[in-house]
N, C-alpha and C positions, 0 to 999 in steps of 0.2 A: 787830454789823453784818455782813451777809453780803457777802463780797467778790465782785466780778465774776470770772467764770472766765477764765483765760488764753485767748488766741487762738492755736491751734497752727498753725504754718506749717512745712512740711517744705522744706528747701533741699538741692538736689543741685548741687554745684559741680564743674565740669570746667574744662579749659583754654579751652574755647570757649563754654560755656553756663553760665547760672545758671537752673536749672529749679526751680519752686516749686509747691507744692500746699497749699491751705488746707482744713482740715477744718471744714465748716460745722456750726452747731448741730443741723441736722436729719440729720446723718450724710453728706450729700453732700460731694463734693470739688470745689474750684474750682482749676484749674491755670493757670499762667502761666509765661512764660519770657522771658529776655533774652539777646541775643547780646553777648558781651564784645568790646569794641573792640580789634582786634589791633594798632592803632597805639599803644596806651598800655601801659605796664608793667602786668602782671597785677593787682597790688593797686589801682592807680589807676583801673581800670575797674570795680571792684566797687561803690563807692558808688552810682553812677548805675544800675547793673544792679539792685541791691537796691531802690532807690527805685522803679524802673520796675515790678518785679513786685509790690511792696507796694501801689502805686497801683491795680493791677488786683485784687489779692486783698483788700486792706483799704482801700477808698476813704476819703478824708478824712472823709466823712460817717458812716462806721462806726467811726471810731477813738474810743477811750475811754481817757483816762488812768488810769482805775480798772481797766482790763482789760489787763494786760501782754501783750506778744507773746512767745510761746514759739517761738523760731526754732531748729528741730531740724536741725542741719547734718550732711550726709554729704559729706565732701570727698574727691573722687577724686584731687586733685592730689598729695598726699604719696606715694601708691603709684606714681603715674605718674612722679614725679621720681626715686623710688628705682629704678624699673625702667629709666629712661633714664640712670641714673648721673649725675644732675645735682645731687646733694646736695653741699654744701661740706665741706671738711675742718674738723675741730674739734679742740680740745685735750682731754686727759684729765689731771685732777689726782688723783694717787694718793699714798698714804702713802710716805714715803721708805723705800727698801729693798724695797717691794712693788710698785713701779710696773711693773716688767717682767713680773711674774707676772700682774697684772691686764690688762696690754696683751695678753698671750698669749691671754686669754680671748676676744678679739675675732676669733680665727681662725675661719674658716668650717668647718662640720662637713660630713661626707659624708652624702648622702641614703641612707636605708636602704630606699628603695622597691625592690621586686623586680618592679614592674609592667613589662610589656613595652610599650615605646613608643619612638618615634624622638625622641631628645632634640634633634635638629637641626630637627625640624618647626617651621615658623613658627607653626603653630596651637597647638602644645603645648610651651611652654617648660618646663612642669612638670606632672607628674602624680603624685599620691600622697596619703598621709594628711595631714591638717592639721598633724600633728606635723612634717612635712617642708617646710612652706611656706617657700620661699626660705631654707632652712636652710644652704645652701652659700654664702650671701652673705658676702663677705669684709669685715667691718666695719673691718679695719685699713686699708682704702682710705680710710675716713672719718677715721681717726686713725692716721697713720703714727708710727713709733717716736719721731721727732724732735719730735712734738707732745705727748709725755708729760712732764709736769712733776711732780717730787717735791714733796710737801707735808709739812713736819715737824710733823704732828699724828698722835697715836696714841690710840686707844681700846682698853681691854682687853675681854675677852670679856663683861663685864657691862655694857659701854657707858660705863664711867667714863673720863673724860679723864685719861690718864697723861702725855701730852706735849702742851702747848698751843702755839699759834703765838707765836713771840717777836715783839718789837716791830719788829725789822728784817726779819722773814721776809715779812710782807705786802707791803711796798714792792718787795722782790725778785721776789715772785710776780707782782705787777702789771706790773713791767717785763718779765718773761719772757713774759707773756701778750700784752702790746702788741707785742713783737718777732715773735710768731707771726702776728699780724694775722688771727686766726680770728673768725668771727661768734659763736661760742659755745664753752662748755667744759662737760664732764661732770666732776662731782666725786664720787669714790667712796672713802669712808673705811671702813676695816675696822670691823665691828661697829656701824655707824651705825644699823641698825634698833633696837638696844637703847636708844639715846639719840639722838634726831634733832637735838638742839641744836647740836653742833659743826658738822655739815654746814650747818645752817641759818645759823648765825652767819657762817661763812666765805663762803657764797654771798651773804649780804646785804652783807658788806663788799666783795666783788668787784663786786657789782651797783652799789654806790654809786660805784665807779670807772668805771662804764660798760660792764661786761661782762655778757653773758647767761650765767648759770651754772645747770646742771641738777643738783640734788642726787640721788644715786642712790637714797636711801632713800624718795623720793617716787614712784619709778617702778614698783615692784612690791609688791603686798601680800605679807605674810609667808606666807599660805597658798598663794600662787602663785609661790614661789621667791624671795621678797624676802630671805630669810636667806642666800642664796648670793651671795657677792661677785662671782662671775664673771657670773651672770645680771644682777645689778643694774648691773654695769659696761656690759654690752652694751646694756641698756635705756637707760642714761643717755647713752651715746655716740650711739645712734640718735636719741633725743629731742633731743639738742643739735644734731645735723645737720639735723633737721626744724624746730627751734623757730623760727628767724627767719622762715622762709617761712610756717609755720603762723600765727605771730603777725601777719604782714603780711596774710595772707588774712582773718583774723578782724578785724583793725583796719579793713581796707577795707570789710568788711560792716557793722561797727558804724557807720562814717561814713555809711552809707546809711539808717539808721533815722531816721524823721521826728522832727523836733525836738518835744520834749514828750511823746513816746510811750515809756513804759517798755518795755523789751525785755530778755530774757535769752537768751543763746545757749547751746544745748544741743548736746553732741557725743556721738555714739554710741560707747559703750565696746565692748570685745571680748566682753562677756557679753550684748550686745543691749539694754542699758539706756542711756537718755540721762541724762547728768549735766551740770551747768554746765561750760562749756568750759574754764574755768580749773582744774577739778579733774581733767581727763582728760590723762594724759601724752601728749606729742606722738607717741610711737611707736605708740600705739594707733590713730592715724588711718590707718595703712597697713592695719590689719585691719578698720576700720569698714566700708568698701564691701563687703568679702567677707561680713562678718557680716550686714549689712543685706540683701544679696542672698539669703543662705540663709534668713534669717528671713522675708523677703517671699515667697519661693517656697514655703516650708513652709506659710505661711498660705494661699497659693493652693491647694496640694495638699490641705490639710485641708478647705477650702471645697468642693473638687470631689470629696470622698470618696476621695481617693487612699489608697494603702496606706501602711504604716508606712515603707517604704523606697522611694525614688523617685529618678529622675535629673532634674535641673533644668538649664535653659539660660536664661541671662540675657544679652541682647545689646542693642546700641544700637538696633536696629530693634525697636520695640514689637511684641510678638506679639498684644497685645490691641487691640480697636478703639479708635480715638481718641475721647476724651471731649470734645474742644473743637476747633472748627474753627480757632481762633486758634493752635493748636500745629502745628508743622511735622510732616510725616509721619515724619520721622526725626530724632532728636536724637543726634548723635554725641558720646559722652562718652569714647571712647577706651579702654573697658574692657569685656570680655565675660568671662563666668564660666560654667563648667559644673561641676556637683557631683553626687556621689552622696550623698544625704542620708538622714536617719533622724529620724522623730518618733514619739512614743509616746502623746502625749496631745493632745486637740483644741486647735488654735490655737497650739501652741508646739513648737518642735523640741527634740529631745534635746540636751543640752549636756554636753560632756565636756571634760576637761582636754586641752589641745593646746599645741603649741609653735609660735610664729611667730618666726623669726629666733633660735631658741634661747631665746625669752622666753615663759614660761608665760602662757597666756590661755585664755579660754573661747570656743570657736568651735563653733557648732552645725552640724557636718557630719561625715561619715565621710571624705570625700575631695573634692578640688576641683582645678580647673585654671583658670589665668588665660590669656586670649588677649591678644596684644600690641596689637590694634587692633580697630576696628569689624568685625563679621562680618555683613555684609548678605546673603551668599549662603546661602540655606537649606540647600543641599546640603552645602556645606562645614561649616556649623554642625552639621548632623545627623551628618556623618562624624566630627567632633570628639567629639561626645557618644558615638558608638559606640566610639571609641577608649578613652574613659574607662571606659565600662561593661565593655568587654572586659578591661581591666586587672584587674577584680575578678570575672571569671567570668560576666558578663552580656552579652547582645547586644540590640540594638534590632530590633524587627520591621520588615521592609521596609514602606514606606508610599509611596503615590503622591505625596502632598504632604508632604514632610519638614518643612515649615514650620508645620504645624498643631499645635494643642495637644492633638489627639485621638490622636496617635501612641501606640502601645502598645510596651512593652518587656517581653521575656520572659526569664526567668532560665534559666540552665543549672545544675542540672537543671530539669526542667519542673514541679516541684512548687511553684514560687514565681514571681512575676512582678513587674515594676517598672512604674511609671507615668512618663511623660515630662511634666514640667511646664515650660511656657515662659512667660516674662514679659519685658517691657522694663523699663528703668530707671524709667519713670514709675510702673509698677505697684509696683516695689520701694519707691520713694519713698513712695507712698501707704500701703503695708501696713507698712513698717518704721518710717518716720519719724513718721507721723501717729498711729499707734496704740500705739507703744511706751511703756513706763513712763518717767517722768522722776523722778529722785531726786537728792538732794544727799547726799553721804556724808562722814563723818569717821571716821578710824581712829586709835586710840590704843594704842601698845604698852605692855604692863604688865609681863609676866614676873614675876608674883607668884603665891604659893600661892592656889589658886582659892577654897577654902572661906573662908579668912580675908578675902579681898577682898570676897566676897559678904556675909558676916556683919557686917563692919565698915561696910558702906555705901560702900566705895571705888568699886565698879562703878557704883552708882547716881549717885554724885557726878560721875564721869567722863561718864556718859551725859547728865546734865543740862547739864554744861558744853559737851559736843559739840553738843547741840541748840541751845543758846544761840548758839554760834558759827555754826551753819548759818543760823539765823534772822537773825542780824546781817548775814550776807553777802547776804541777799535784799533787793533794792532796794524802796523805797517805790513805789507804795502797797500792793504785795502783802503787805508785812510787817505793815502796820498792823492787820490783823484776823487775825493768825496763830493766835488761839485757835480759829478754825474749821478749821484745817488738819488733814489726816489724822494719826493717831497715827504716830510713827516706829516703825521696826523695828530691832532690834539683834541682833547675832550675836557669839558669843564663840568664839575659837579656843583650844582646850585641848590639852594633851599630858601624858603622864607625864614628870616631870622627868628631863632627861638624854636624852630621845629627840628625834629630828628631826621625825617625822611629827606632824601635827595633825589634829584633828577639829573641824568647825564645828558648833556647836549654836545653834539659833535661841533668842534670849533670851525669857524669860517675865517679864511685868510690867516694873517699873522697874529691876530689877537689885538690889533691896534684899535683906535677909535672907530666906531661903526659909521660907515658912510650911508647906510640906509637901515630901515627898521628890521629887514630880514637878517641882518648880521649883528643886531644888537642883542646881547645876551639876556638882558632883562625882558625885553619884548618877547623874545623867543621862549624864555622860561615861563612867563605868565600864560602864554598861549598853550604851551605844553602841559602846564599844571591844570589848566582848565580842561584840556582834552583828557588827561589821565584821571584826574580826581573829580572833575565836574564842578570845580569852583576856583576862584582866585581871590587874593587878598590885596586889593589895590593900595591900601594904606601901609602895608607891611613891607619893610625893606627886604630886598633880595640879596642874599649872601652867597658869594662864591667860596666854596669850601676848599676845593683843590683843583689843580689843572694837571692833566696827564699828557705826556708827549710820547708818541710811538714813532720810532724811526724804522721803516722797513729795512732789513739787512740784505735784501736781494732785489734785483730789478723787477 
């Protein structure tokens, strides 16, 4: 039985607006918006707002229980709350004797930018590489020393539990958490990525007592710093501070879905892929608007035959003509963005490892700057982009109309040039949310000898179990005909035993025994290590650290 295709609706949520766009079967887009009621608490105004935009985009006569709604959410609120210093304080649960060291990792780092700019400028609170994005933010404001609670649990370097929680330790921990009166807690056990169960079990036990607990091992992939306790602690504390408000936003939106209409909420990750919202750590929502903006303008630049490197400007005032008279001429979403970007292949920006708040992520940009509020003045906006370009040795050519998308930017020296790409958030929503890939992902840490795991069928067994888990998490009726779904993709992270660095290899087949050298993980890893690092270690065992399975959620 051929299943009906999902109906993709992009949602852009700010403090004042819910803007939505539907991708129609013929490729056209249908926009709608709702003003949030300022008299009601933010989550309470969301059900009516979503119901309003869905009535416009998917009228009752077009609804089909066999065609689920894919609601792709870009939420501007978490970043806005962070920048307004509105996030609540949370607790940190850390192993006894190590709690002070992990708390010290929340200290803000110093920006390494050498760019010349005025840090007091209201237009430019930050300029620099993506690796410096808000890196000076002091996470200890979210978790002061008195909110750090010792936990008598210890795992060794292999992940084995060497000290478990005693019978009377849990009641004491519950009592201490209640005394703090915090909305959430971060849980960071040493070596937890080696074995996720101790963190999971303690988090579940505390959640049964009514606490919201964020396990650190779920916040960062191993290939993006998940093996570093300091980075995992920062990620978990930030997610804990964001979790309650993000859950309230998502809960308010879920309440606005029409009765009987299957729907799944997708959230943009920092690598530009949409995943089920429950699989995306809360801290990534502060990166999502920036990633969406950069992806959107990169596609604008590609469509307009722009060069590989360009300057973009995204602002609340749409730079493109309005597509629907029902939309206001200006949608204030409280966030403007300018960036110096780079893309090398049609339709997609270059992606490189970057740091956000000291947490590794993938952000498609060379540098960027956030603006504190709506920038409706074209002259001020153009001046801000000039400041960004000048920090990297470029300048924008003078133009009579600084607000047009035809402005040119010329590089210094004169043997290269930049294009200026402008867009509004409606364009970003259309290009990033409606056309991005949607995947569900499972990750399993292994830490086993690679060749033996492949020859024994261990990898294949894990991949099958992971896909079964993904399919089981997909609501009916979309799951009923899952035999027609696209084939999943899997990736293995490998390293020479004893080394920290890993290489990612795209999996071949089902992960079973290799029928030829080209599908053998060890053979491929050695060749890739030689290519990337210029040497190999023939006598050193190759370890598979983890496998990742991605299941596309649309044909």
